[in-house]
C-alpha positions as CSV (number, residue, x, y, z in Angstrom):
1,M,0.0,0.0,0.0
2,F,1.2,3.5,0.6
3,Q,4.0,4.5,2.9
4,R,2.7,6.0,6.2
5,T,4.0,9.5,5.8
6,S,3.5,12.3,8.3
7,G,0.6,13.5,6.1
8,L,-1.1,10.2,6.6
9,R,-0.6,10.4,10.3
10,T,-2.3,13.8,10.3
11,L,-5.2,12.3,8.4
12,A,-5.3,9.5,11.0
13,V,-5.8,11.9,13.8
14,G,-9.0,13.2,12.2
15,S,-10.2,9.8,11.3
16,A,-9.7,8.1,14.6
17,V,-12.8,9.7,16.1
18,V,-14.9,7.8,13.6
19,S,-15.9,4.4,15.0
20,G,-15.2,1.8,12.5
21,A,-14.0,4.4,10.0
22,L,-12.1,3.1,7.0
23,V,-9.9,4.9,4.2
24,V,-9.7,3.9,0.6
25,T,-6.5,3.7,-1.4
26,A,-6.4,3.2,-5.1
27,C,-8.2,0.9,-7.4
28,G,-6.0,-0.9,-9.9
29,S,-2.7,0.6,-8.9
30,N,0.8,-0.9,-8.7
31,D,2.4,1.4,-6.1
32,S,5.7,-0.1,-5.1
33,S,5.3,1.3,-1.6
34,R,2.2,-0.8,-1.0
35,P,2.1,-4.6,-0.5
36,S,2.4,-6.2,-3.9
37,G,1.5,-9.6,-5.2
38,R,-0.4,-12.0,-3.0
39,S,-0.8,-11.8,0.7
40,P,1.2,-14.1,3.1
41,T,-0.3,-17.5,4.1
42,A,-0.3,-19.6,7.2
43,A,0.2,-23.3,7.4
44,S,-0.6,-25.0,10.7
45,P,-4.2,-26.1,11.2
46,A,-6.4,-25.0,14.1
47,T,-9.7,-26.2,15.3
48,T,-10.8,-23.2,17.3
49,G,-10.4,-19.5,16.6
50,A,-8.5,-17.1,18.8
51,D,-9.9,-13.7,19.9
52,G,-13.5,-14.8,19.4
53,V,-13.0,-15.3,15.6
54,K,-15.2,-18.1,14.3
55,C,-13.3,-20.3,11.9
56,G,-14.9,-22.1,9.0
57,K,-13.8,-25.4,7.7
58,A,-10.0,-25.2,6.9
59,A,-9.4,-24.5,3.2
60,T,-7.1,-22.7,0.8
61,L,-8.8,-19.9,-1.1
62,S,-7.9,-17.0,-3.3
63,A,-9.5,-13.7,-4.1
64,S,-8.6,-10.7,-6.3
65,G,-9.7,-7.2,-7.3
66,S,-9.7,-3.7,-6.0
67,T,-6.5,-2.3,-4.6
68,A,-8.6,0.3,-2.9
69,Q,-9.1,-2.3,-0.2
70,E,-5.8,-4.1,-0.5
71,F,-4.2,-2.8,2.8
72,A,-7.4,-3.7,4.7
73,M,-7.3,-7.1,3.1
74,Q,-3.7,-7.6,4.2
75,F,-4.7,-6.6,7.7
76,W,-7.8,-8.8,7.8
77,I,-6.1,-11.8,6.3
78,K,-3.1,-11.6,8.7
79,N,-5.5,-11.4,11.7
80,Y,-7.9,-14.1,10.5
81,M,-5.1,-16.6,9.7
82,R,-3.5,-16.0,13.0
83,A,-6.9,-16.9,14.6
84,C,-7.6,-19.7,12.1
85,P,-4.2,-21.0,10.9
86,G,-5.8,-24.0,9.2
87,T,-7.1,-21.7,6.4
88,R,-4.8,-20.1,3.8
89,I,-6.1,-17.0,2.1
90,S,-4.4,-15.0,-0.7
91,Y,-5.7,-11.7,-2.2
92,E,-4.2,-10.2,-5.4
93,G,-4.8,-6.5,-5.8
94,N,-5.1,-6.4,-9.6
95,G,-7.9,-3.9,-10.0
96,S,-11.7,-4.0,-9.9
97,G,-12.1,-5.0,-13.6
98,A,-9.6,-7.8,-13.4
99,G,-11.1,-9.0,-10.1
100,Q,-14.5,-9.1,-11.6
101,T,-13.2,-11.1,-14.5
102,D,-11.3,-13.6,-12.3
103,F,-14.5,-14.2,-10.3
104,L,-16.8,-14.6,-13.3
105,K,-14.3,-17.1,-14.8
106,G,-14.4,-19.2,-11.6
107,R,-10.8,-18.5,-10.6
108,T,-11.5,-17.0,-7.2
109,A,-13.7,-17.5,-4.1
110,F,-14.7,-13.8,-4.2
111,A,-13.8,-10.5,-5.9
112,G,-13.2,-7.0,-4.5
113,S,-14.6,-4.2,-6.6
114,D,-15.2,-0.5,-6.3
115,S,-18.0,-0.7,-8.8
116,A,-21.0,-3.0,-9.2
117,L,-21.2,-5.7,-11.9
118,S,-23.3,-4.8,-15.0
119,A,-26.5,-6.6,-15.8
120,A,-24.6,-8.7,-18.4
121,Q,-22.0,-9.7,-15.8
122,I,-24.7,-10.7,-13.4
123,A,-26.2,-12.9,-16.1
124,Q,-22.7,-14.3,-16.7
125,S,-22.3,-15.1,-13.0
126,K,-25.1,-17.7,-13.3
127,S,-22.6,-20.0,-15.0
128,V,-20.3,-19.8,-12.0
129,C,-22.8,-19.7,-9.2
130,I,-24.4,-23.1,-9.4
131,K,-27.8,-24.2,-8.1
132,G,-29.5,-21.3,-9.7
133,G,-27.4,-18.7,-7.9
134,R,-26.1,-15.3,-9.1
135,A,-23.5,-12.8,-8.0
136,V,-24.3,-10.3,-5.2
137,H,-22.5,-7.4,-3.7
138,L,-21.5,-6.9,0.0
139,P,-20.3,-3.4,0.8
140,M,-17.4,-3.3,3.2
141,L,-15.4,-0.1,2.8
142,G,-15.9,3.5,1.7
143,G,-13.8,6.6,1.1
144,P,-13.2,9.9,-0.7
145,I,-11.8,10.4,-4.2
146,A,-9.7,13.5,-4.1
147,I,-9.0,15.9,-7.0
148,A,-5.2,16.4,-6.7
149,Y,-3.5,19.2,-8.6
150,N,0.0,20.7,-9.2
151,L,-0.2,24.5,-9.4
152,P,2.7,26.2,-7.7
153,G,1.5,29.3,-5.7
154,V,-2.1,28.1,-5.5
155,S,-2.5,26.2,-2.2
156,K,-6.3,26.6,-2.1
157,L,-8.5,25.8,-5.1
158,I,-12.3,25.5,-5.4
159,L,-14.1,23.8,-8.3
160,D,-17.6,22.7,-8.9
161,A,-19.0,19.8,-10.9
162,P,-19.7,21.6,-14.2
163,T,-16.2,23.2,-14.1
164,L,-14.5,19.8,-13.3
165,A,-16.5,18.2,-16.1
166,K,-15.2,20.8,-18.6
167,V,-11.7,20.5,-17.3
168,F,-11.6,16.7,-17.7
169,D,-13.3,17.0,-21.1
170,S,-10.7,19.4,-22.4
171,Q,-13.2,22.3,-22.8
172,I,-11.4,24.4,-20.2
173,T,-7.7,24.4,-20.9
174,K,-6.1,27.3,-18.9
175,W,-5.9,27.7,-15.2
176,N,-7.0,31.3,-15.3
177,D,-10.2,30.5,-17.3
178,P,-13.1,32.7,-16.2
179,A,-15.1,29.8,-14.9
180,I,-12.3,28.8,-12.5
181,A,-11.5,32.4,-11.6
182,K,-15.2,33.0,-10.7
183,L,-15.0,30.2,-8.1
184,N,-11.7,31.5,-6.7
185,A,-12.1,35.2,-6.2
186,G,-9.0,36.8,-4.8
187,T,-6.7,34.0,-6.0
188,N,-4.0,34.8,-8.5
189,L,-4.5,32.1,-11.1
190,P,-1.7,31.6,-13.7
191,S,-2.3,31.1,-17.4
192,T,-0.6,27.7,-17.1
193,P,-2.1,25.1,-19.5
194,I,-4.2,22.5,-17.7
195,Q,-3.0,18.9,-18.0
196,A,-6.0,16.8,-17.1
197,S,-5.0,13.3,-16.2
198,H,-7.2,10.1,-16.1
199,R,-6.8,6.4,-15.6
200,S,-5.8,4.3,-18.6
201,D,-6.9,1.0,-17.0
202,S,-10.4,-0.3,-16.2
203,S,-11.0,1.3,-12.9
204,G,-13.7,1.5,-10.2
205,T,-12.3,4.8,-9.2
206,T,-13.0,6.1,-12.8
207,D,-16.5,4.7,-12.6
208,N,-17.2,6.5,-9.3
209,F,-15.6,9.8,-10.5
210,T,-17.6,9.8,-13.7
211,S,-20.7,8.8,-11.8
212,Y,-20.2,12.1,-9.8
213,L,-19.8,14.1,-13.0
214,S,-22.8,12.7,-14.7
215,A,-25.0,13.1,-11.6
216,A,-23.8,16.5,-10.5
217,A,-23.2,18.1,-14.0
218,P,-25.3,16.2,-16.5
219,S,-25.3,19.0,-19.1
220,A,-21.5,19.4,-19.0
221,W,-20.7,15.7,-18.9
222,P,-22.4,13.7,-21.7
223,Y,-20.6,10.4,-21.3
224,G,-22.4,8.9,-18.4
225,H,-20.3,6.7,-16.1
226,S,-17.9,3.8,-16.9
227,K,-14.9,1.9,-15.6
228,E,-13.3,3.0,-18.9
229,W,-12.4,6.6,-19.5
230,M,-14.7,8.0,-22.2
231,A,-13.9,11.8,-22.5
232,K,-11.7,13.3,-25.1
233,G,-8.1,14.6,-24.7
234,G,-6.1,14.6,-21.5
235,Q,-3.2,12.5,-20.3
236,S,-3.5,8.9,-19.0
237,A,-1.6,6.7,-16.6
238,K,-2.1,3.2,-15.2
239,G,-3.4,2.9,-11.7
240,S,-3.7,5.6,-9.1
241,S,0.0,5.3,-8.3
242,G,0.8,6.1,-12.0
243,L,-1.8,8.9,-12.1
244,V,-0.6,10.6,-8.9
245,E,3.0,10.5,-10.1
246,R,2.0,12.1,-13.4
247,V,0.3,14.9,-11.4
248,K,3.2,15.3,-9.1
249,K,5.7,15.7,-11.9
250,A,3.8,18.0,-14.3
251,T,3.1,21.6,-13.5
252,G,-0.5,22.4,-14.3
253,A,-1.7,18.8,-13.9
254,I,-4.9,17.7,-12.2
255,G,-6.2,14.1,-11.6
256,Y,-8.6,12.1,-9.5
257,V,-7.1,9.7,-7.0
258,E,-8.0,8.3,-3.6
259,L,-7.2,10.8,-0.9
260,S,-4.4,8.7,0.7
261,Y,-2.4,8.9,-2.6
262,A,-2.6,12.7,-2.7
263,I,-1.5,13.0,0.9
264,A,1.3,10.5,0.5
265,R,2.6,12.6,-2.5
266,N,2.1,15.9,-0.6
267,L,-0.3,17.2,-3.3
268,P,-3.0,19.8,-2.6
269,T,-6.6,18.7,-3.2
270,V,-9.6,20.6,-4.6
271,S,-12.4,21.8,-2.4
272,I,-15.8,21.0,-4.0
273,A,-18.5,23.6,-4.3
274,T,-21.7,21.5,-4.0
275,G,-24.3,24.2,-3.5
276,A,-23.9,23.9,0.3
277,P,-23.1,27.1,2.1
278,A,-19.4,26.3,2.0
279,P,-17.1,24.3,-0.3
280,V,-16.2,20.8,1.1
281,D,-12.7,19.4,1.5
282,P,-12.1,15.6,1.0
283,S,-11.6,13.8,4.3
284,V,-12.7,10.7,6.2
285,L,-15.4,12.7,8.1
286,T,-16.8,14.5,5.1
287,A,-16.9,11.3,3.0
288,S,-18.6,9.5,5.9
289,K,-21.3,12.2,6.0
290,A,-22.1,11.8,2.3
291,I,-22.0,8.0,2.4
292,A,-24.4,8.0,5.4
293,D,-27.1,9.1,2.9
294,S,-26.6,6.2,0.6
295,K,-29.5,3.9,-0.2
296,I,-29.6,0.2,-1.0
297,A,-30.3,-0.2,-4.7
298,G,-30.0,-4.0,-5.0
299,T,-32.7,-6.5,-4.3
300,G,-32.8,-9.6,-2.2
301,D,-29.3,-10.5,-0.9
302,D,-27.7,-7.9,-3.2
303,L,-26.6,-4.8,-1.3
304,V,-25.4,-2.5,-4.1
305,L,-25.5,1.1,-2.7
306,K,-26.7,4.2,-4.5
307,L,-24.6,7.2,-3.5
308,D,-25.9,10.7,-3.7
309,Y,-23.2,12.2,-5.8
310,A,-25.2,15.4,-6.2
311,T,-25.6,15.9,-2.4
312,K,-25.8,19.5,-1.1
313,T,-25.7,18.5,2.5
314,P,-23.4,20.9,4.4
315,G,-20.1,19.2,5.2
316,A,-20.7,16.2,2.9
317,Y,-18.0,15.5,0.3
318,P,-19.7,14.2,-2.8
319,I,-17.0,12.2,-4.7
320,D,-16.8,8.9,-2.9
321,L,-16.6,5.2,-3.6
322,V,-17.7,2.0,-1.8
323,T,-15.8,-1.2,-2.2
324,Y,-17.8,-4.5,-2.4
325,E,-16.9,-8.1,-1.9
326,I,-18.7,-10.1,-4.7
327,V,-19.8,-13.7,-4.0
328,C,-22.7,-15.9,-5.1
329,D,-26.1,-15.7,-3.3
330,K,-26.1,-19.5,-3.6
331,G,-23.9,-22.0,-5.3
332,N,-20.5,-20.8,-4.0
333,K,-17.6,-23.2,-4.3
334,S,-18.4,-26.0,-1.8
335,A,-14.7,-26.7,-1.0
336,T,-14.0,-23.1,0.0
337,W,-17.3,-21.6,0.9
338,P,-17.3,-22.4,4.7
339,A,-13.9,-20.7,5.0
340,T,-15.0,-17.8,2.7
341,K,-18.2,-17.3,4.7
342,A,-16.3,-17.3,8.0
343,F,-13.8,-14.8,6.7
344,L,-16.5,-12.4,5.3
345,T,-18.3,-12.7,8.6
346,Y,-15.1,-11.7,10.4
347,I,-14.3,-8.7,8.2
348,A,-17.9,-7.4,8.5
349,S,-17.9,-7.8,12.3
350,A,-17.2,-5.0,14.8
351,K,-13.9,-6.7,15.6
352,G,-13.0,-6.9,11.9
353,Q,-13.4,-3.2,11.3
354,E,-12.7,-1.6,14.7
355,D,-8.9,-1.4,14.2
356,L,-8.9,0.2,10.7
357,S,-9.9,3.7,11.7
358,F,-6.3,4.9,11.9
359,Q,-5.9,4.2,8.2
360,G,-8.6,6.7,7.3
361,Y,-11.4,4.5,5.7
362,A,-14.7,6.3,5.6
363,T,-17.5,4.8,7.7
364,L,-20.4,2.9,6.1
365,P,-23.8,3.5,7.8
366,A,-24.4,1.2,10.7
367,T,-27.7,0.1,9.2
368,I,-25.8,-1.0,6.0
369,V,-23.2,-2.9,8.0
370,D,-25.9,-4.7,10.0
371,K,-27.5,-5.7,6.7
372,V,-24.2,-7.0,5.4
373,R,-23.8,-9.2,8.5
374,S,-27.3,-10.5,8.1
375,K,-27.0,-11.2,4.4
376,I,-23.8,-13.2,4.8
377,N,-25.7,-15.6,7.0
378,N,-28.2,-16.1,4.2
379,L,-25.6,-17.0,1.5
380,S,-24.7,-20.6,0.6
């Protein structure tokens, strides 16, 4: 994951007051400062779980997907296998799109993803989920997507959704454009060319950022939302690590990355004018406030959340994402399901989430977490 810089420690101070709070890092990145490859495994079997962790039938299972949750996964896997050493778990942070593909091809016990499967993918999942089952989503983590920028001399910058949409669609190309100047009265904006940067890979972060643009500025953003970047122009980079490095190195650059990456690279972030009385900065607390208004959009055992990207609630940061664990509602792999179910039960438990607040993950509503715990019990 990212290195724990002094900036991250500062963020942790603010996040520690949020019970069960969680911070999201990047989806699909290959940051060398974060754990790479697969997580460590344990060998010796155990019949009872330590620290009150209930162990399923011993098994070896693998999962893959979102690197937004990779550090949390490393933490959970380490603790779970310490309590249940008969089970061996590996998680590969290869990005949401790749994780979805792995699961739909039957390669993994579950997938981590920052965006929901499409209707076509749900239909495809029926070939993997036997006994008439289909894929469902279990929300586990949430967090803010920051708009990081590199503009020497400008330490405070305010943008709104229409202006952001035009910046990332190459319609606004200079930093002293009247639309930006209007939002930043009193700030000396240079005529530096804007270098808008986006992800080149299939990304849940892109999906959530474009969901925000299409919801909050539909007339300025005609592309809808997608894991693939659809707008014209701009620069591209693979993974949030690649994107934040591009912004860091290029004067005039701007890009969307998880907040932890902007902090780790000491990049300033944009305050978003939402229509509330004051612009909102990205943080664990402001993201949690926005996510608290999310609604369940899925049916049955599917807990896909609908975020209010166009929120005008004071103090609510609107550009957020939620990471899901994707499994079958029924027909999961019989050899690994008892262990998978026990692991999911653990990470959704109060104990599984209580020690992650210092990392800055944004809190999911207690009502949602309660539903996740209940739904896991219904899966087979």
